[in-house]
N, C-alpha and C positions, 0 to 999 in steps of 0.2 A: 492393841493399844499403841505399840511401837510403830505400826504402819500408819495409824492415824496421825501420830506425832510427826512422822517424816513427811506425809502428804500435806499436813497443815502448815509446815514450814516452807513449802515450795513457793507459794505466791507472796508477792510483796504487799505492802499495805494498800496500795492503789488497786492491785489485782483482787485483794480480799473484798474491797467495797464493790468492785464490779461483779464478783461471784455472788455476793449477797443479793444483787439486783436480779439474779436468775429466779429468785423466789417471788418476785413481785410481778404484777400484770404488765403486759405490753401496752403500747399506746393505742393500738387498733384492735385489741381483743381482750376478752375477759380472762383468757387463759394466761397463766404465768409464762415468762420467757422460757423457763425450764420445760414446761409441757409443750410449748411450741417447737422447741428444738428436738424433742423426742420424736416428732412426727416426720417420717421420711417421705419421699416422693411416691405418689400412687398412680401417676399418669406418665405417658411418654410423649413429651412435646417440648418445644422450645421454651415456653414460659415455665414449664416444670423444671427444666434444666437450670434456668436462671434462678428459680427459687431454691433449688438444691445447692447451687453455688453460693447464694447468699447465706443459706443456713451454715455451710461449712465456713464461710468467711466470718460469720458472727462468732463461731467457736474458735477460729484461728486467731481472731483479734484479742482474745484473752491473753495471748502470749505464753500459754502453758504448753510446752512442747516436751516430747518424751525422750529427749536426748540423754538425760542424766538419770534415768530410772532403772539402770541395770542392777543396782543394789536392792531394788524392791522386788518382792516375790510376784511374778507376773500373774500367777493364778489367783492370788488373793486380791490383787489390784483389779483383775477382770471381774471377780465376784462382787467386789464393792461397787464397781461401775454398773454391773447388771442390777444390783439392788437399787441404785440410784435411778435407773431407768424404769423399774417396776413400782417403786413406792410412790406415795403421793407427796405433793409439795408440803402439805401440812405436817406430815411425819418428819420430813427433813427440817422444817422450821422449828419443831419442838426439840430437836437434838441439842446436845451441848455444843458450844461454839467450836470446839476443837473437832468433834466428830462431824459436825455439819460442814465445816470447811474441807475436811478430808473427803467426804462424800461428793461434794461439789467439784473438787479438783479431779477426783477419779472419773466423774461423769464427763467433764470437759475433755480430759485426755482421751478417753475411750470414744466418745461421740464425735470428736474431731476427725479421727480416722474413719469412723463409720460414715460420717456425712460426706467425706471426700470419696469414699468408695461408692456411696449411693449416687453422687453426682456423675461419676465416671460411668457407672452402670447405665444411667439414663442416657448419657452421651452415646454409648455403644449401641444401646437399643434404638435410639433415635436415628442414628446413621443406618442401622439395619432396616428400619421402617422406610427411610428415604430410598434406599436401594430397592426394597420390595415394591414400593409404590411406583418407582421408575420402571421396574420390570413389568408391572401390570400395564402401565400406560404404553410401554413399548410393544407389548404383546397385542394390545388392542389396535395400535396403529398398524402393526404387522398384518393382522387379520383384515383390516379395512383396505390395505393396499395389495393384498394377494391377488385379487381379481385383475387389477391393472397390470401387476407384474407378470402374471401368467399370459395375459393377452400380448404384452410387449415381448415376452420371451418367445412365444410362438411366431410372432412376426419376424423377430431376428433369426430364429431357426430357419424359417422359410427363405429369408434373404441369404443366409450363409449356405444353404443347400446348393445354391447356384455355383459356389466355389468348388463343389465336389463333382460337378458335371465335367466329365472328361471330353465330351464332344464340343464344349464351348471354348473357343480360343481365348487365351489370356487377355488379349487386347479388347475383347468384347464383353468381358465379365461385368464391368461396371455398368455398361449400357443395358445389359440384360437385367441386372439387379434393379436399376432405377426404373426400368420399364414395369417391373412388378411392384416396387415401392418407390414413390417419388423421393428425391433427395431430401427435401424439407421434412417429409413425414418420417423418414428414417432418422434424421437428426433429432426430431422431437422424441422418437421412441428411445433413442440412446440416452438423451437427457433425462427422460422419465425413469429409466432403469437405474441410472446412476443416483437419482434422488431417493428412490424407495428401496433399492437393494441394500442389504446390510453386509458388512464385511464378516468373515468367518470368526474373527475374534471380538465381535461386538458384544458388549455386556450392558447394553442400554445406558451407556454413559451420556448420550445426548439427552435422554429423558432425565437423568440425574441433574444435568446442568439447568434444566427447567425448574428444578426444586430450589433454586437460589434464594427465592423469597423466603422460604422457611429457614434457610441457613442464616440469613441476616438477623434473625431474631435472637439467636444464641451465640453466634460466633464471637462478637466483641467481648462478651463475658468470658468465653473460653480462652481467648487470646490474652486478655488483660489480667486474668485472675489465676489461672492454673499455670504452674511452673513445671514444664516438662524437662526431663533429662533423657539421655540416650546412651545405649551401648554403641560400640563401633558401627554396627550394622544400621543404626538409626540416625546417623549423623546427617544424612541428606534430608530426612524428614524434619529433623530439628532445625536445620538451616532454613527450610521453607516456613516453618512455624515462626521463627524469629523474624523473618522478612514480613510475613503477614501481620505480625504484631505491630510492626512499625508503620506499615503502609495501608492497612485495611481501613483506618479512619479517614483516609484521604478520599477524594472523589475521582481519582484516576480510574479510567476505564481499561487501561492497558498497563500491565506489569512487565514491561520489556526487560527490566533489569533483575527479574526474579530468578532464583536458582532453578535450573531446568532439569536437575538430576532425577526429580520425582516423576517427570512426565514420561509415561510409558508409551509404547507404540500405539496402543489402542486409545489412549487419551490425546495423542498429539494433534489429531485433526480437529478436536473440539477445543483444545487449549490455544492453539496457534491458528489464527485466521488466515485468509488468503493473502493479506498484506504482510504476513509474517509477524504480526503483533501477538503478544501473549494476552489473552482476554482475561478480565477480572473474574467473570463468572466461571469460566472453564478452569482457570488455575485454582480457584477457591475450592470447587468441588473435587478436583483432582487431588488437592492436598488433603481434604477430609477423608477421601477414600484411602489414601496412603496412610493417614494417621490412624484410622481404624485398624488397618492391617498391621501396622507397626506396634500399636498398643496390644493387640492380641498376641503378637509374637514376643512381646516385651522388649522389642528393639528400642521402643520409646516407653518410658515409665514415668510415674509421678512419685516423687519422694514424699513420704508421709502416708501413702496409701497402702493398705494391706493386700487388696486383691489386684491392684494395678501398679504395685511398686516393683522395685528391682529384685528379681529372684536371687541374684548373686549376693545380695546383702544378708541373706539367711544362711549362707554357707559359713562353715567354720573358718575362722581367720586366725593368723598369728600363732600364739602359744596354744590356743584351743585346738587348732588343726594339727600341730605337731604332736600334741598329747594323744590325739585320737586317730592319727594317720594310719598306723598299722592295722588297727581294728577295722577301719573303713575299707582299706585295700582288701583285707581278707574276706569281709562280708560280701564284697562285689566280685571276688574271685580274680583280682588283678595282682600282678607282681608289684613289689614295692619300688622297683626301678621303672620310672616312666618311659625311658627309652626302650626298655625291653617290652613294655606293654604296647607302645606304638608300633614296634617292629612286628609283634605278633598280630596285631590288628591289620597291619599292612599286608602280611602274608595271607591272612584270611580273605581280605578284599581282592587281592590279586588272583587267588585261586578261584573264587566265586566268579570273578569277571571273565576269566578264561573259560570256565565251564559254560557260562551263558553265551559267550561269543561262539563257542564251538557248536552249540545247538541252535543258534539263531536262525539258520536257514531252514531247519526242520521244524521249528516251533511255530505251529499255526496260531497260537494264542498271542503271539507278539508280532507287531507290524511296525516298520520304520517308514514314516512319512517324510519324504524329502522335497515335497512340492513347495513348502514355504521357505522363508529366508533362513530358517534354522531347522535342522532335523528334529522330528518329534517321534517319541516312542509311545505306541499305543498298545496297551495290555488288555486283553479281553477279561471281563469280570468272571470270577469264579461262580460256578453254578450253586444255587442255594441248596442247603441240606434240609431234608424233611425233619420236622419236629418229632422226636420219639414220643411214644405213648406216655412214658413216665413224666415227661415235661408237660404234656397236655393235662394230665391228672393233677400235677402240682399246681399249675396255673389255675385250674378250677377250684382246688382246695383253698388257695390264697384268696381268690375272688369271693368264695363263700364266706370267708372269715370277715370280710368287710361288712359292717352293719349298714342297713338301709338308713339314709339320712334325709330328712326333709330339706327342701331348698332353703327355707327360712333359717334353719339351724346352721346350714353351711354358710350362708351369708353373714350370720351373727358371729360365727367363729372367725371368718376372714376379717370382719370388721374389728374383732378384738386384737388381731395381729397387726393390721395395717391402719385402722382408723379411717377408712375411705369414706364412711358415712358421716363423720363428725363435721 
């Protein structure tokens, strides 16, 4: 009862009237607004992301935020929100005004976070689909061009073989090569190889740029609605995001004043054209690739999100940390003095480094490649271990425990969780 009282006192009079409207039907559907907001995204596409963002925006516009809920029991608040998501609109409408308002407040507070998580999940999955489709397109292009590449490579190998003939004088090499392959033909072969050959660090970024039409469907919603924040490692990504938020609505085809810190070496040839201009399409796709990586690392995060928020916000702070500091140190096996802990870790790192360096020449599993602009360390994968008989028996026992289910029953159960058939 005390929880209901506290929750019912949170909204203002105007917010109460808006919350009551959750129980009424929407303009374009027979469902109530509450039932519509319960339904999360079920597809991965640009329109689905836009709908997910609009769902979160509707909940966010109520103005009920969870900043001052530290005094309320989180478990009971979560249970009340779960009840609001499971029960019908008619049951909520028949409640007393105080309890009804408490249930609606708990629903909005919980579903606002859930809706934001769902939207960002769709964004991450959609970027993964774009990368996957680009890889498929690139692999098909690669297969179609292999015949021409092989033919050109054999012709170039034959031409270069004349350079290795010791009996041919240096001043006659060019004439002998051109007698085998005319100059114009050789130039055409070189041009073809440069067009279809891919660099060693190619990740099908060129095919990603071709997906720009799909990106245009959802990027304005992303830039204008979601407020990103960053840790120190994500400042460059956030700067690029702020720039695109200002400039994406313009019709400029070149973003020459855009922040260039996010442009990696593999993206550079696709973002910056031959005239040294930063292209709109290349920069946009480069940013989205960097944004996905930064979000997964939590270098960039979204305040108010549970799954995509700042993990540092969940750490103990201030007086709570001081009260539990010794206990945490002991549970992790660290000394209470941070300098002592850092010194111990430094000694461990130094000793391991020296051991690896001493055995590097004899270790056949480790190779150092210095052919590129930066040295690269290659480590051979470990050989797989055979599964023991006990694990095989356990896997069979677990499989036998699963009951056979008809496809129709499986679809009905999935529909009960997701509502994809409604």
